[in-house]
N, C-alpha and C positions, 0 to 999 in steps of 0.2 A: 731658555730655547731660543730666544732672539739673539742673545749673545752668541750661541752657537752658530747660527745662520751667518752673523757678520764675519766670523773667523773662517768659515768654509772657504770663500774664494781665495783667501791668502794660502791656505793649505794646499788647494787644487793648483795654484800657480807655481808653487814650488815643486810639483811633480813634473811639470812639463818644462823641459829645457831646450832652447834652440839648438838644432842639429846643423852640421856642416854638411850641406847638400849639393851635389854636383849639377851640372846643367841637365844632364840626361836623367838623373834620379828626379829632379824637379819636374821635368816633362812627364815622367812615368807617375809620379805621386798625383800631378795635376789632372791627368787623364783617369786615373784609376782609383785612387784612394781619397774618397771625401773624408774619411776619419781623420786624415793627417793634414787637413787644411788649417787646423789648429796651428800646426808649425809655422805656416806662413802668417797667420795672424800675429804671432807673438814675436817675429823677427824684425830686424831694423828695416825701414822702408828702403834704404839704399840697395839692400840685397834684392829686393822685388824689381827695382829700377834696373839694377844689372841684369836681371833675368829678362825683364821687358827688351832691353837692347839686344840681348843674345837671341830671343825668339824671333824678334823683328828682323834681326840680321839674316838669321837662317831663312825666314819667309822671303826676303827680299833677294837672297841668293837664287832661291828655287824661281822666283817670278823673273829676275833677270836673265836667267839662263834660257827660260821659255821663250822671253821676249826677244832674245838674241837669236835663238834658234829660228823663230818664226820670221824675224828680220832678214836673217841670211837666206831662207827659202824665198821669201819675196824679193829679195834683191837679185838672187840668181835667176828666178822666172822673170823678172823685170828686164834683166840683161839679155836674156835668150829672146824675149818678145821684141826689145829694142834691136838686136841684131838681126832678126829674121823678118819682122813685121814692118818696122819702120822705115820708111824710104830715106835715101840720102839726104842729109841736112847739112846746113852750114849756118855758123853764127860769125857774121863779119860787121864791123862797125856798130856793134851793140844792136844788131837786128837779126832774128831768127828767120830762116826761110827752109821749107822743104820741097823737093822735087815732086809736088803733087798738085793738083788743081781743086782738091776737095778737103772738107773738113774730116780730120780723124777723130773717131770717139772710141775710147777703149773703156768698156764697161767694167764697174767694180767686180771682182771675183775673188776666190779663195787665193789665187796667185797675185792678183793685183789689188791692194787694199782701198783704192781710191778710184773714182771715175775721172778719166783724163781726156780733155778735148784739146785738140791742136789744130788752131786754125791760123794760118799764115796767109790766107788767100783773101779774106775779107778786107775791104777797103773802106766801106762806107760806115758810118757811125751806127747807122740802123742794123747793119749786119753783125757787127761787134756787139751791140746791145743785145741782140738776139742770143748769142752765145753766152753773154753774161747772165741772161734770164734762165738760160738752160743749166748753167753753173749752179744757180740757186736752187734749183730742184733737188739737189743731192746734199746729203750730210757731209760727205767727204768727197771732195772734187777738186781738181786744178784745171785751170784753162791757160794754154800757152798761146800768146798772140805774138804778133812780129816783135813788138818792143816792150813787152811785159808779160809776167806770170800773175796770175789771181788764183788764190787758194782759199778754199773753205773747208773748215773741219768741224766735227761733231761737236767739240767742246764749247768753241766760242759761238757757233752758228752765225759767225761774222766772215764776210769776204775781205782777205787781205790782198792788196796789190803791190808788187814790186817791179820797178823798172829794170830792164836788163843793164842800162848804164850805170845804175847805183849798184848793182850786185857786181858788175865787172871792176868797177872801181875798188869797192870793199875787199874783194877777194883776188884781185889783180888777175882777171880772166881775160885772155887775149882771144884772137880768132881761132875757130876750130871747126872741124867737120865730123861726120858720123864716125869715120876710120880713126880720127884722133880720139874720140871719146871710148871707143872699143879698145884701142892701144892703152890709154890711160887706166883703164879698169883692169886690163890683163897684167899691167905692170904694177898694180897697186898690191901692197902686202895684205892680203885680205885677213889673214889670222890677226895681225896686229890691229886691223881695222876693226875686226869683230870684238876683239879685246877691248879696244877703246869704247866701243859701243855699249859692251857690258858695264864697264866701270862707270861711264856716264850715267847709264839707266840705273845701275845700283845706288849711286849717290842720290839721284833724283828720287827714285822710289823709296828708299830707306827713309828720307826726310818725310815724304808724304805719308807713308804708311805708319811712321812712328808717331806723328801727331795725330793720325786717325784713330790708331789703337789705343793710344793714351788717353784720348777723349772716350772712346768706347769703355775702356777701364773705369773712367770717372764716373760715367753715368751708371755703369754696373755697381760702382762701390755706393752710389747713392741708393740704389735698389737694394743692396745687402744691408746698408745701414737701417734703412725704414723696415725692412723685414725683421732685423734683429730687435728692433724696438717694439715691433708688433707682437713678437713672441715672447717679449720680456727678457731679452738678452742685452745686457750692457757690454758694448764693444765699441772702441774708438773707430774714427772713420778712417785713420791711417792703416788700421788693422783691415778694414773692409777693403780698401784700395790694394793692400797687398794680396788678399784672397781673390779680387776682381781680376788682377793681372794674371794670376795662375788660372782662373776659370776661363779665360780667353783661349788657353792654350790648344784644346781640341778644335775650337772654331778656326784658328789661325792655320793649324795643320790640314784641316780639311779644306779650307779655302785654297792653300798652296797646291794641294793634290788636285783639287777642281780645276784650277787654271791650268795646270800641267796636263790634265786629261784633255781639257777643251782645246789647248794648244795643239796636240798631236791627233785628237780625233775629231774635233768640233762639236763634242758632246756637251749640251747644255742643261741646266737645271733651271726651271722657271723660277722658282721661289728660293733660291739658294740663300740670298740674303736675309730673308726671313728666318731660314733654318739655323744661319750663322748666329743670328741675335739670340734665338730661342734657346740654342744648345748652351751658350754661355750663361744665360739667365737660369736655366734649370740647374747649372753646375752651382752658381752662387747660392741660390735659395736653398738647395739641397745641403750645401756645405755648412749654412747657418744653422739649418735645422739638426744636422748631425752634431755640430758643435754643442747645441742647446741640450740634446739628447744625452751627449756624453757627460756634460757638466751635472745634469740631473743624475745620472747614474753614479758618478763619483760622490755627490752629496748624499746620495743613499748609502753609498758603500762607507763613506766617513762617519754617517751616522749610525751605522750598524757597529762600525769599529769602536766608536766612543761608547756605544751601549755595552759592547763587550767588555771594554776596558773597565768601564764602571762596575760591571759584574765582577770581573777579575778583583778589582780593588776591594769591593765589598767582602769577598770570599777571604782575600788576605788580610783585611781587617778583622774578620770574623776569626780566622785562624790564630792571629796575633792575640786576639782578646782571650781566646781559650788557652793559648799558651800561658798569657799572663796570669789567668785565673789558676791554672795548674801549678804555676811557679808560687803563687801566693799561698795556695793550699798546701804545697810542700813546705813552704817555710813555716806556716802555722803549725803543720804537723811537727816539724823539728822542734819549734819553741814548746809545744806540748809535751813531746817526749822528753825534752830537756828539763822542763818544768817538773814533769813526774820524777824524773831521776833525782832531781834536787829535793823533792818533797820525800821521797823514799830515804834518801840519806838523812835528810833532817830527822825523820822519824825514828830511824834506827839509833841515831845520836841521843835523842829524847829518852828512848827505851833504856839505853845503857846508863844514862844518868839517873834515872829513877830507881834502878836496882841497887846503887851504891857500889862501895869498894867490897871485894869478896875477903872473908876472914878464914884463916887456916885452922885446922883442928886442934893443933898444939897450943894456939894462943887461947882457945876457949877454956882448955883444961886448966 
């Protein structure tokens, strides 16, 4: 029995052969068919890495398209606001000035992604510091002074300062006014500009998300490896990583849909990241348990098959033995009949010899 159990995995492995799966078929299997995750486990790691690159590329295309759309809307709103609300401005000798005697503050909104403070009238350090303190109150904000721009973003939480003189030298910017800015924008090839924005965004986001999802897959593979050991299933870590990459499919696609919906409607889900992780974990654990169940089922089927084969062999051996016995009995019968025939002939011969030669009547007279 122990020998039989050792041979079973070899027989099971021979039944499962890697299949050539297209990208969309992999997506369908990854989402719907837990039973076929074993196909991912036995294939080469390179195929799963290729699938990872493809699914991340698809995800990044969706994200980049959403970000480009949102950027275009924000830019258009910003241009309209600049055209209608901002007073005439001039940039001359690396100094910005507006035709106003007050500080302009544009609050963050759906149209404007950051709070913008424009102060070209403050002269004293105390007044300027007051505006800098106001800038620090926001996560995303920009402060435009006469000689420099200060920017704070939510990622770094730090304030970065750039002098207009340095910017003008780096980008070869000369003197201009409000109308020059409007004319420049109107003459800009916006489709090409948005295409460039999309391409830059895609390259950056693809790199970031590829690293992030690869790490998520690694952690998911560790979970799968430990789960497999707990349930008594021996499986290589590389096989777990193959399955982990595919187990992330639904979470990745849901994330892309969520970002798209959020971009167009502003709809948010508070604990979406937890759901993202939980779905992939459920997929991974379920796939491991399904493989274990399938292997047990195959072992039972192989055991039944071997038992049936043993019974058939015994029956064949019994039939063969009966045939052999019948053949021996036939041969014995033939030998008996032959012996009886010989004995009969022998007796007839002896009987003739005992009677002697026959004498005719004339000879006796």
